[in-house]
N, C-alpha and C positions, 0 to 999 in steps of 0.2 A: 308180771307183765306178760301180755299175750305174745305168743311166738310170732303171729302174723304181723305184729306191729313192726318187726324188723325187715319186712319185705321192701325191697327197693322199688322206687316208682317205675323203673324200667321193666319191672317184672311182668307188667301187663303185656300180653302177647300182641294185643292190637295197637299198642302205642308205637308211633314211628321212631325208628332208631336215629339218633343224631349222627351227623357226619363226624369222622375222625378229624380232630383239629390240633392234636398235640402229640408229644412223645408218648404220654400214657396211653392214648388211644392207639397209637401204632403198636405199642407193646401189648395192648389189651390186658392191662393190669386189673386183676380181679381182687375183690375184697370178700372175706368170709369171716363171720363172727360165730363163736361157740360159747355156750354157757359152761358152768363149772362141771356139768355132767357129760360134756362133750357133744351136746346136741347142737345142730346147726340152727342158728337164730337169725342170720343175715346172709343173703346170697345176691350178688350183683349180676347184671346181665353179662358182664365180662367173665364171671365165673361160669356161667352157662356155656359161653363160647370156649372156655378153656377146658372144662371137664365134661361137657355134654349134657349135664343134668339141668333141668329147669328148677326154678325156686319151689314149685309144687312138689317136685321129686325129692327135695332134700330138706326142706324146713321141718324142724322138729325131730329129725332123725339123727342117729349116732354117726358122727362124721367118720370115726375110725372104722366102723364096720362097713360103711358105704364106700369110702375112698381109699382105705389102706389095705394092702394085701396082708395076709396073716404073718408072713415071715418078717414084715416090717412093723407089725403092730406094737410089740413091746417097746421098741425104740421110740416110736412116735408118741405113745402114751407117756413115756418118761419125760420127753421134751415138753409135752403139753402140761404135765403136772408141775415141772420146774418153772415154767413161765408163769403159771397162775400163782404158785406159792412164793416165788422170789421177786416177781415183778420185773425181772431182767428179760430184755428182748432176745430173740434168737434169729439168726440169719443163716440160711443154708439151702441145700437142695435135697429133695428126696422124691422117689417115684410115687405118683398118685394114679389110682385106677380110674380110667376114663369110662364113661357109660358104655362105650362099645367093647369094653373088656380089655383094652390095651392099657399099658402103663406109660405115663408121661412124666419125664423128669421135670420137676417144677421147682422154680426158685421161690423161696418163701422169706418174708420178713414178718416175724410174729411179735406181739406185745400184749401186755395186760391192759384192760380197760375197766374203768369204774363208772357206773352211771350215777345220776343224782340221788338214787336211793341206796347207794353203796353196794349194789350188786356187781359181781366180778364177771368179766367176759374175756375171752381170748380173741384178738383180732389178727387175722392172717392176710397179708398182702402177697399175692401170688402172680407169677408170670411164667410163660413158657421159658424153660432154661435155655434151650437152643436159640430161640429168638433173642432173648436177652443177651446171651453171650455174643451173638453176631452184632447186635447193636453196640455193645461195649467195645468190640473189636473195631467196628467202624469208627466209633468216636475216638478211640485211641489213635487209629490211623490218621483220621482227619486232624487231630491235634498235632501229631508229629509232622504231618505234611505242611500244616499252616505255619508252625513255629520254625521248621527247619528248611522250608522252601526258599530258594533264591528269588522267587517271584514275590513281589509285594502284593499283599492281600488285605482287603479291608471289607468290613460289613457295615452297611449304612442303614439307618432306619428310613422310613418313608419321607422324613423331613431332611434327609441327606446329612444327618449327624452321625458321627462315628459310634459304632457299638463294639467293634473289635478291630485291632490292627496287629499284623504280625511283625516280627523283627526286621524282615526284609524291607517293608515299607518304611519302617522307622529309619533305616539307613538311607533310603532314597530321599526323603524330605528333611532328614536331620532333626526330627522332633521325636522325643521319647514316646513310646507306645501309649503309656498311661495319660500323656498330655493330649492325645487325640480324643479320648473318650468324651462324648458330649459336645465336641466342637463341630462346627459346620465344615463341610468339605472345602469351601473356598478359602477357609482360614489357613489351610495347610498345604494345598496342592501347589506344587512348584511350576505349574504350566502357565505360560502367558495367556493362553486361550481358555482360561478356566470357565468362562461363560458358555463356551460351546460344549465343554465337558459336562457342565451342570445341565444344560439343555438335553444332552444325550441321555443322561441318567434319568431325567424325568420322562423322557420318551420311552425308555425301557420299562420304567415303573408303570407307565400307562398301558403299553401294548404287550408287554411280556416278551417281546422279540429281542433277543440279545444282540448287542453290538460287539463285533470281534475285531481285534487287531487295529484299533484306531491309533494313528501315528501322531505323536506330539513331541515337540522339541522345546527345550527350555534350559535354564541355568539353575540347578538346585542350590539351596542354601549351603550344603556342605562343600560345594565346588562351584562358587559363583563365577570363576574366571573361565570356565570351559562349558561348552555347549554339550548337552546330553540329549538323548532321544529315548522315548519309551513307547511301548506298545500297550494300549489300554483295551481291556475287554470288560464288558458290563453285563451282568445277569440279574434277573429279578428273582427274589427269594419268596417262596410261598410255603405255607404249612400244608399238611395233607388235605386240609379242607379247602384249599384254594385262597386263603386269606393272605394278602400281600404283607410280608414282614419287612421288606426293604430291598436292598440291592447288595450284590457282591461285586467288588471291583478287583481285578487283577492288573498289576503293573509290572511289565517285563522291561528291564533295562536293555535296550538294543543299541546302545551308543556305539559299540564296536562295529555293528552292522551298518549303522548310520554313517560312521566315518568311512568305512570301507566303500559303501555305495557312493558317498560324496567324492572320495578319492578316485574311484573308478570313473565317475562322471567327469571329474576334473581331467583325468588322463585322456578320456575320449575327446574332451574339448581341446586339449593340447594337441592331440594328433590331428584333429580337424583343423586347428589353426595352422599347424605346420603344412598340412596338405593344401590349405587355402593359400598360404604364403608361396607355395611352389608355383601357383598359377597367377598370383597377383603381384609378386615382387620380381622385378627384373623383366618387365614386359617390353622395355625399350632399352636402347643403348645410350640413355641419357642419365648422367650421374644424379642430377637433381630430381628427376622423375623417380628414379629408383629409391632415393632417400625418402621422398614423400610416400611412396608405396609402403616402405618399411614402417614409417610412422603411422600410417593408416591402419596397417594390420595389427599393430601393437595396442591400438586404442579402441575401446577401453578394456579389452579382455585382459591385457597384461598390465597396463599402467593407465593412470589418469592424465598424465602429462608426459609427452615423448619428444625428445629432440635427437636429431642425427647430426653429428659434427664430424667432419673429415679433416685430417691434417692437411694444411695448405701445401706442404711439400709433396705429400702423396697425390693430391689433386693435380699438381703440376707435373706428375710423373718424374719427380726428382727423387733420387735415392735417399731414403730416410736414414738419418744418422743413428748410431747405436744409442739405445736408451740411456738416459742420464737423469740427473735430478734437476735439470734446468727447465725453463718455461717452454711451452709449445704454442704454436700458432695454429688455431683452428678456424676452419671455414664452416659457418652454420649453413646447413643445407635444407633441413626440414624441421618443423615445429608443429605439434598437434596436441590438442587437449580434448578430453571427452566432453567437458562442460566449460562454459565461460568461466575463467578464473584469472586472478591477478598474477598467477604463476607465469602466465605467458609474457607479462611485462618484465619478468625477471630473467628471461632467457634471451640469448642473442638472436635477433631477427635473421631469417634465412638470407644468405648472401653476405652477411657481415663477417669481418675477420675479428677474432678475439684472441688475445694472448693470455694463457693461464699459467700461473707459476707452478713449480714442481710439487708444491704441497697440496694442490687441488686434486680432488678425487678423480676427476676425468683425466687429468694429466698422469696421475698414478696408474690409471687403467691402461693408457696407451704405452706407458713406459714398461710396465710389467707384462702387458699382453694377457692380463687376467681380469676376471670380473671383480668389481668392488661393490660389496654389499653392506649397507647400513640398515639393519632391520628396523631399528627404532631411532629416528632422527631426533637428536637433542639440540639444544642451543649451541653446543660446542661443535656440532657437525655442520651447521648451516654455513659458516664462513668458508668451509672447505668444499661446499657444493656450489654456492652462489658465486657470481662473477665479481660482486662487490657488496658492501654493507647494505646498500639500498635494496639490492636484489635479494639479499638474505631476509630482510624485513618483509618483502613481498611474499617470499616462499613461506615464511612463518604465518603470515595472514592467510595464505591459501590453504594452510593446514597440511603441508607436506610432512608426513610422518614416517615414510619409508623410502629408501633410495637405492637404486641399482644402476651401475654403469657396466656395460659389456663391450669388450673390444671388437672392432670390425677387422677381422684377419682374413686375408686371402693369399694363398701361396706363401705362407710364412711371414708375410709383411703386414704390420699393423697399419691400417688405413685411417682409423678414427675410432669413434665410440658411439654406442647407442645408449642414450641417457634416459632413464626411466624414473618417474616419481609417482607416488600414490598420495592422493588427497581425500577423495570421496570413498574409495575402497578401504574398508576398515582393516583388512588383513595386511600384515606386513609381508614384504617379499620373503620367500623362503628358498630353500635349496632347489626345489622343483622349478620355481620361477627362474632361477639362475640358469638351469639347464635349458628351459624353453627359450629364454631370451638369447642364450648362446647359440641355439640352433637357428633361430630367426636371423640373428646377426651374421652368422656364418654364411647362410644362403644369400643374404643381401650383400655381404662383402664381396662375394664372387661376382655378383652382377655389377656392383660398383666398380670393381677392378676391371672387368671387361669394358665397361662403359668409359672409364677414364682413359684406358689405353686406346680404345677406338676413337674417342674424341681427340686424343693427342695426335693420332695418325691422321685423322680427318682434318684437323686444324693445319697440320703440316702440308697435307695435299692441297687444302684450300689456299693456303698461303702461296704455295708453288703455282697453283692454277691462276690466281689473281696476278701474281708477278709476271706471268707469261702473256697475259692479255694486255692490250693497249689500255692506258688509263682513260683517255677520252678521244673519240675520233677527232682528228685535226680538221681545221677548216679547209674545204676544197672548193675549187671553182666548179660551179655547175651542180653541186649537190649539197643538200642540208642533211646532216647525219645525226643519229642518236642510237645508243646501244645500251644493253643491259646484260649482266651475267648474274644468274640466281642459282646458288647451289641447292641440292636436294635437302630434305629435312635432316635434322641432326642425327637421326638414327641410320641414315644411309650414307654410304661413302661418296666422296666427291668423284664426279665423272670426268670425261675428257672433252666436254663441249668447248668450242672456241669460236671467236669471230675475229676478223681483222679488216683493217682498211689500209691499203697500200698505195702510196703516191707513185705514179708512173710518169714516164716522159710525155711531153705534149699535153700536160694537164689531165691525162687519163687517170682513172681511179680504179683500183682492183678491190672488189668486195668479196670477202670470203666468210663462209660459215661451215663449220665441220663438227663431227661428233665421233670421238674414238669410243668404240663399243667396249666398255669395261669401266672399272672405277679404281679409285685409290691413287697412290703416288705414281704407280707405273703408268696408269692412263694419263695422268696429268703430264708426266715426263714425255710420253709419246706425243701428246698433243703439242708440247713445246718444240719437239724435234720437227714435226710436220709443219708447224707454223713458220719455223726458221727456213725450212726448205721451200715453203710456198713463197716467202718473201724473196728468196734467192732466184727462183725460177721466174717470179713476176718481173724482176729487174731485167730479165733477158727479153722482155717484150714478146713472149710467146703467146699463141692463141690459147684460150681457156682449155680446149681439149688437150693440147700439148702439155700444158701445166699438169693436168690431172694424170696424163700418161706417165710423166716423170714421178709424180707423187705415188702412183700405184707401184712403180718399181721399188721405191724406197720402203713403202709399207710392206711389200712382200718380204723384205729383208728383216722386218721386225717380227718378234715371236707372237704368233697367234693373235694378231690384231686385225680387225676389220674396221674400216673408217668410211663414213659417208661424208660427202663434201659438195658444196656448191661454190663454183669459182666464176665470178662475173667481172667484166671490164666495161666501164662506162666512159664514153668519149663525149665530153660536153659540147665539142664543136659540131659533131654530127648528130648528137642526141641518140646515139645508138648504144645499146647495152648488149654485149655478147656474153652468153652464159653457157657453161657446161656443167653437167650434173653427174655425180658419182653416187647413185643410190640414195640421194637425199630427198627430203620433203621439198616440193616445188615452192618457189617464192610466190607471194601474193602480190597482185597489182591492183591498186585502187586509183581510179581516175575521177576527177570532179564531174558530177552529173551522171556517172555511170555506176552500175553495181560492181563491187569488187569481185575479182576472179583470180584463179591460179594460172600462172604461165604454163602453157602446154610445152613441156620439155621431155625429151627422151630421158627415162629414169636412169639408165646406165647402171653399171654394177659398182658395188662399193670398192674403195681402194683396198688393196691387199689380196683381191681374188686372183689377179695376174692374168696377162694375155688378153685383156678386154680393151677394145677401142672405145673412145668417147666421142661425142658429137657436140659441136658448138651451135647454139641457136641465137638468133639476133632478135631483139625486141626494140621497138621505137618508143622513146619516152617523150612525152610532152611536158610543158611547164606545169607544175603542180602534181604530176603523177607521183604515186607513192609505191615504193617497192619494200616488201617486208620479207627479210630472211630470218629463219628461226630453226631451232633444233627440235627433235621430236618430243622432248620433255614438255614443250608448251601445249601440245595437243593430245598426246597419248595418255590414256588412263586405263585402268583395269575394269572399269565399269561401263564405259560408253564406246560405241562404234566409232572408228576413226573418221568416217565420213561425216557423222554428226558433229564431231568436234571441229573439223575443218570448216564446216558451214558456220559454226559459232564464231570462229576466227574471222571469217569474211564479214560477219555481221558487225563486228567491232570496227571495221574499216569503212563505215558508212560516211565518214567525213574526212576526206583526204587532207583538207585544210587545217585540221586540228593540229596544235603544236606537237612536235615529234616526241618530246619528253612525256607529254600527257598521253600520247598514243601508246608509248611503251608501258606506262603505268596501267593504262586501261587493259591492255592485253594480258599483262601479268596478273593483275588482280581479278580479271574476269575469267581467265582460263586456268590459273594455277590454284592448287589447294595446298594448305600447309603440310599435309601428309604425303604429298607427291614424292615418289622415290627416284626421280631423275632430275638432273640439273638442266638449266635452260640457257642458251645463248640467243640473244635477240639483236638484230641489226636492222634499223629502219632508215631508208634513204628517200629523199624527195628531190625531184628534178626542179631546178630553179630557172 
């Protein structure tokens, strides 16, 4: 056989070199064949790269003389002879002389070959020892990293079928590694959004641009009851020639980080809710409004159905008895649901009274002063939550699965309970929810406590105030009378406004309107003292200015009180009205056919200033004339100039013939606002 017949096709120097496409190309594995006399009969292009000799340089020449240094010649010839004679292969490394004269340690695999004619040859497969050792080290390192890594790793072919899976991924999806091989990605991936993952993989295979740290949440088969989170990274795999081999996927379990982030976010929301509650709960001194604000702030962040119930004894400011096992009487104040639900029908409507036995959870809550938590509501729990069997069925239909009652405690006294239920929120109440609900309830309880005591004091003052005012102006000769007293809004204390109609001798009538500057029980009591004194001085038939002079002395003896007052006496025989003013708003006069106006009176100083004289002014009244006496709460506001408000008052007196009761209602509805912070006394008189 001719020696040239063993020349490789690649030996032609003008032929293009193929691209490296595999591990053998990376290693540049060379092949050399020798005949029985040690002559080179086959030489690949890789051998030329490894040793520096071209095929023309070596074919037909003695390999030992060309490639082996003299000191290694005996050992190499012995190995060569043994392979040819025994047929056993040999593997090892020995130095080979490069064309440039240097020695290269080369890794060999040798074996005996027979052709179809029976001729014997020795084939040597050779690679650079250093390069091969580095590749082997890299492979060993990769194998250890893949198998021992806590990160789940998978290799996929271009069709997204598994080629390799490491033990970490096996633990993540709960499927043995060998059962992955050949299966499609979507058959094993525990993510609910597997379609988006598959789409991302195909994008990476197409573009070659890796996707890093893609966040996914799901419930893996090994732990279906708990939510896990993973970080996914995807890379395209290519051979040295650029051919796409598939994709590598790394899966990092970030569940702890996910839970920590979720808990941090939850904590931030709790703090934000508490901060919001500090501005939204307790904005008024009204118990019901505060309860509604508490229910609003708890829905839906904390619960789906919220009720606020206060002990009736606490609402009435009666001392609550020591906790026992008996029933409790609750007043429902607020009820709120995040969504329409039949659970609302199971609760007591706001304003209703309900008695709950000692075995009910809300009663247990107020008796112990501690939260009552039922994480998972069962059939045996509903009878202790609901007011009756029908309500229990409604709660079951609504899907109530978790319950929490928190006491409303202020200054050591249990006022009631904050009742929380979850229906749509799948998470049960936990210890953190108990702490949050307790914080909200504590803040609201202080506001409710302040409101109930304020309302109690206000109701007492209002009762006193009304008891000191005349029920209805009596019938008098020559005058038709109507009156009104309207307290300030519920969040303001009762003031000291009053009016009076006093019958005098000779059919005379004294008309009085006054305002004690202040509020509360003290102001109401002061008003009562001045009203009594006014009646006493009126019986003396004194002139209006003299009456005010005596009242001024009395007021000076009272602590820190200033009082404005109008005192008028009408004589129906002469149709004259004598009036004295102590710093009060002037009365309005409306005559048929004429524009209404204010009487021009000396303003005078308020009572209590001391040492000031007063003047009496006389006004003539005709039949049908209307006099309107009022306190400043009717016209003064914080938003409008007083002159504008007085003009509005005159505008409502366009018809002096209007019924007096209707006139009173018109003035109050037209000039008063529900949020006004001052009370009003109004007295209207028409000459007959």
